[in-house]
C-alpha positions in Angstrom: 13.5 143.5 -75.8 16.1 145.2 -74.2 18.8 143.1 -76.4 17.8 144.0 -79.7 19.5 147.7 -79.7 22.5 146.1 -78.7 22.5 143.7 -81.0 21.9 146.1 -83.7 24.9 148.1 -82.4 27.1 144.9 -82.3 25.9 144.3 -86.2 26.5 147.9 -87.1 30.2 147.7 -85.3 30.8 144.3 -86.7 30.1 145.5 -90.4 32.2 149.2 -89.6 35.3 146.7 -88.4 34.7 144.0 -91.6 34.5 147.2 -94.0 37.3 148.7 -92.2 39.6 145.5 -92.7 38.6 144.9 -95.7 39.8 148.4 -97.1 43.2 148.2 -95.4 43.8 144.4 -96.4 42.6 145.6 -100.2 45.2 148.4 -100.7 47.9 146.4 -99.3 51.0 145.6 -101.1 54.7 144.6 -100.4 55.5 148.4 -99.1 52.8 148.2 -96.6 54.0 149.1 -93.1 53.2 146.6 -90.8 51.3 148.8 -88.5 48.5 148.8 -91.5 48.8 145.3 -91.7 48.5 144.9 -88.0 45.5 147.0 -87.6 43.8 145.4 -90.6 44.3 142.1 -88.7 43.2 143.5 -85.5 39.9 145.1 -86.9 39.1 141.8 -88.7 39.9 139.9 -85.3 37.5 142.7 -83.8 34.7 141.8 -86.2 34.9 138.0 -86.1 34.5 138.5 -82.2 31.9 140.8 -82.4 29.8 138.5 -85.0 30.3 135.7 -82.3 28.9 138.0 -79.5 25.7 138.8 -81.5 25.1 135.5 -83.1 25.7 134.4 -79.1 23.0 137.0 -77.9 20.3 135.9 -80.5 20.9 132.3 -79.6 20.5 133.4 -75.8 17.4 135.3 -76.4 15.7 132.4 -78.4 16.8 129.8 -75.7 15.2 132.4 -73.0 12.1 132.7 -74.7 11.7 129.1 -75.6 12.3 128.1 -71.6 9.7 130.6 -70.9 7.6 129.3 -73.3 8.2 125.8 -71.9 7.2 126.7 -68.5 3.9 128.2 -69.3 3.0 125.1 -71.3 4.2 123.0 -68.2 1.6 124.8 -65.9 -1.2 123.6 -67.6 -3.2 120.8 -65.3 -5.0 117.8 -67.1 -3.5 119.3 -70.7 -3.9 116.9 -73.7 -1.1 117.1 -76.5 -2.8 118.5 -79.4 -0.3 119.6 -81.9 -2.1 117.7 -84.8 -5.4 119.6 -84.1 -3.1 123.2 -84.9 -2.6 124.9 -88.0 -0.6 128.0 -89.1 -1.3 130.7 -91.6 1.3 132.2 -93.2 3.5 134.5 -91.4 3.4 138.1 -91.8 4.7 141.3 -90.0 3.2 143.7 -87.3 5.4 146.9 -86.9 8.6 144.9 -87.4 6.9 141.7 -85.2 6.5 138.5 -87.1 3.0 137.4 -86.7 0.8 134.5 -87.6 -2.8 133.3 -87.5 -3.0 130.2 -85.3 -6.4 127.9 -85.8 -7.3 125.1 -83.3 -9.7 122.3 -84.0 -11.7 121.1 -80.9 -12.3 117.5 -81.3 -13.5 117.4 -77.8 -17.0 117.0 -76.8 -17.2 120.2 -74.6 -15.7 123.3 -75.2 -11.8 123.7 -74.6 -8.9 126.1 -74.5 -5.6 125.5 -76.4 -2.1 126.8 -75.5 0.3 126.8 -78.5 3.8 127.2 -78.6 4.8 128.7 -81.8 8.5 129.0 -82.8 9.5 131.5 -85.2 12.5 130.4 -87.5 14.5 131.9 -90.6 14.7 130.7 -94.1 17.5 128.0 -93.1 15.6 126.7 -90.2 17.4 128.9 -87.4 15.1 129.4 -84.7 14.5 133.4 -84.1 11.6 133.7 -81.4 9.2 131.4 -79.5 5.7 132.5 -78.2 2.9 130.9 -76.7 -0.5 132.2 -77.7 -3.9 131.1 -76.1 -6.9 129.9 -78.4 -9.5 130.5 -75.6 -13.2 128.8 -75.2 -13.3 126.6 -78.3 -16.8 124.9 -78.8 -16.9 121.4 -79.1 -16.2 120.4 -83.0 -15.5 124.1 -84.1 -12.3 125.9 -84.7 -10.9 128.8 -82.7 -8.4 131.4 -83.8 -6.0 133.6 -82.1 -2.5 135.1 -83.8 0.9 134.7 -82.5 3.3 137.8 -82.4 7.1 137.5 -82.0 8.5 138.8 -78.6 10.8 141.4 -80.9 11.3 142.8 -84.2 12.5 140.3 -86.6 14.0 140.7 -90.3 14.2 138.6 -93.5 12.4 135.9 -94.5 10.6 134.6 -91.3 8.9 131.2 -91.0 6.6 129.5 -88.1 6.0 126.2 -86.9 3.9 124.6 -83.8 6.6 123.2 -81.5 3.8 122.5 -78.8 0.1 122.1 -78.7 -2.0 121.4 -75.2 -5.7 121.5 -75.0 -7.4 122.1 -71.7 
């Protein structure tokens, strides 16, 4: 996504500002000129502001992905909610993007397809991304599989959960 380089740049600038603030305040004593103290304070404020901007950008990206996933599922005519018929494998990565195998069990008496919204979260449960994957043409009484891939690179421990699933 286009925001990824901006988020990385913002995080790097944030880290640099925090380091500068730490160095400047760590060397401080009673004889520190007020200009150094002021610079440290400004650096700390800048780092805090950049950190809020990065968090806001990540939150905004997730909200956008979730809204798009919701729109895709809402477009399905005559769909049946079948979240309990969908299971996820263990999340992995594919070139930086998070992946997870999606298995849908067709309990209907004819061939059906599934649209599944997968939310990717971090280890604390904070949502990082949302995608919709289609498991097409699953025979009656059979399982079908597909792989859900995040829209962008995700780092750290990534978990996955089924947010919504529709059979049609």
